[in-house]
N, C-alpha and C positions, 0 to 999 in steps of 0.2 A: 515738884518732886526733887528729891536728892538723887543725883545720878552719877555713876562711875563710868568713865569711858575707858575701854580696853581695845586698843588698836596700835599696831606698830608703825603707823605713819603719823608723825608728829603734826604735820601741816593739816591733815584731815581732822585729827582730834581737835586742834585749835579752832578750825572752822565750825565744827559741830558744837564745841563749847560756847562759841560766840552766839550761835543761833539759840542754844538752850537758854543762855542768859537773857536774851531779848524776850524769850517766851515766858520768863519768870521761873525757870527751873534753876537749881543750884548744882553745879558740877563740884562734887566733893573730892574728886581725884581723877588723875589720868595715868594709865599704865600701858606698857608696850608688849607684855607677854602674858601667857596663860597663868604661870605660877604667881606673878605679881598681881594678876586680877583676882585670884582666889584670896591671897593674903590681904589685899586692900579691901575687898568686899567683906571679909570676916571682921576686919578691924573697924571699918568705917560704917558698916551696916547701911548702905544706901537703899533707897526704895527700888532702884532699877540699875542694872548693868547693861550698857550697850556694848556688845561683845562681837569682835571680828572673829571669823572662823579660822583664817590662816594667820597664825602668829607663832613666834618662837615660844619656848617653854611649855611644850605640850599642846599648844593651840587652844582655840576657843571652845572646841567641842569637849575636850577633856576637862577644861576649867568649868564648863557648864555642868558636866556630870558631878564634879566634886561639890560645886556650890549647891546644886539641887539636893545633895545628900546632907551637906553640913549647914546650910542656911536656906532652907526651902521657902522662907518668907520673902526672900529677895527675888524680884522679878528679873528675868534675864531675857533680853531680846537681841537676836543676832542682827548686826548691821554689817553687811559683807558684800563683797564683789562676786562671791561664789554663787553661781546659778545652778550648780549640780544638784540633781535630785537626791543623790546619796547624802550630801551634806545637809540638805533640807530636812530629810527624814531623820537623820542622825541627831540633828539639833532638837527637833521636836521630841524624839524619844529620850534625849538626854535631860529634858526638862525645860527647854526654852519656851517662853510664852509668846514668842513672835519671831518672824524671820523677814527682815527687810533688806532690799538690795540698795547698794550705794548710789545707784543711778536714779533713785526716786526723787520727786520734786520736794522742796522744803515744806510745802503745804501738806503733802502726803505724810511726811515725817511727823509734823506737828499733830495731825489727826490721829496717827497711830499711837503717839505718846499719850494723847488724851484718852484713847481707848484703854491703854494699859492702866492709866490712873483710875479709870472706872472699873478695873478688874477684868477687862476683856482681853482677848488675844490680839496681838499686833500682826495681822496677816493680811496684806493687800489682796484685793480680788484676784489678781493674776496669779499670785502664789497659791491662793485657796483653790483656784481652778486646777492648777498642776497637781495639788494634793489629791483632789477628787478624781482626776484622771488616772493618777497612779493607783489609787485604791480600787478603781473600777477594773483594772487589768486583771485577767485571770492569774491566780497564783501559780508560780512555777512548781513543778513536782518536787517534793522533798521526801525521798524514800526513808530517811531516818535521821536521827540527831547527828549533828556535825560537831565533833569535839573541837575542831579548829575555831569554832565560834567563841570559845572561852579564851580569855587572854592568859598570859603566863601568870599574872598575879592572881587571877581568879582560880587557876589550877592550883596555885600554892594554897589558897584558902580552902579549896575543895578537898585537897589531901588532908588538911588538918581537921576538917569537919568529919571526914571518913574515919580519922583516928579517934574521934570522940571529943575533941577539944571544944570548949565553949568560946563565945565571942571574945571575952577578955583574955583568955589564954591564947587565942589566935592572934589577937592584937599584939600581945607581948612577944610571941614567937616570931612574928614578922616585922616587928618594930613599927607598927602603924597604929592609928587611933581607933577607938571603939567605933566611931562614926564611919570611918573608912572601911572597917571590917563589915559593918552592917550593910554599907553600900555595895561591897563586892558580893556579899551573900545574897542580897536582893537580886542582883544581876544574874547570879548563878541560878536562883530559883526561877527567874523569868526564862532564861535560856534553856533550862532543862525541863520547863513546864511542870515544875514540882510545887506542891503546896506547903511542904514543910521540910525540915532537916532529914527526917527519916526517908522521905521520898527521894531527896537529893542523894543520900547515901546509897539507897537501893539502885537508883538509876546509874550513878557513877560506877558502881561495882558491876552491874549488869552489862553496861556498854563498854567497860574497860577504860574509862576515862582516867582512872588513877590506878596505881599499883595496889595489890591487896594490902589491907592494913594488918 
């Protein structure tokens, strides 16, 4: 596989690159922050990005969300020291196809990469067990929609949707790409549990998420 490494620790990247070369993979690039990871992945089109969670430049989770929207054909696997459940679920929701901890054995890493090459998820049994345990927990009571779940940029997009602007007009107004606009709109639909733009507008007005258009 052609692999891009995204981690802000140079020595760690070099060690992983050496292992990958021995296993017959090609490291097409190494970057140290989230913004660079997105730019390099879009330019180089690797088969796989091994992405750390905690990096400068927006971090690995933000980079994963952007790449999942702009280049969904690229597999992203988190290779991180973060054992937090929040990071784990955020990565999977962002579009990562795997979540590996840096303390795994080299043989485990190789097996997980082989799984990705076969189109499978790269999730070790211990991580899978944590996911199942978390999903089995009773859901916390949620009395109503929480406007704070929308980011500032998502609220910007939502205001323009309520005003009746289409995707290209929103992109021009906010100075972002069409793909980024679609990505934000998809997140808004998911967070507001809406099926289409009309439902989004009705929900936004009813819940007072934006000012009256």
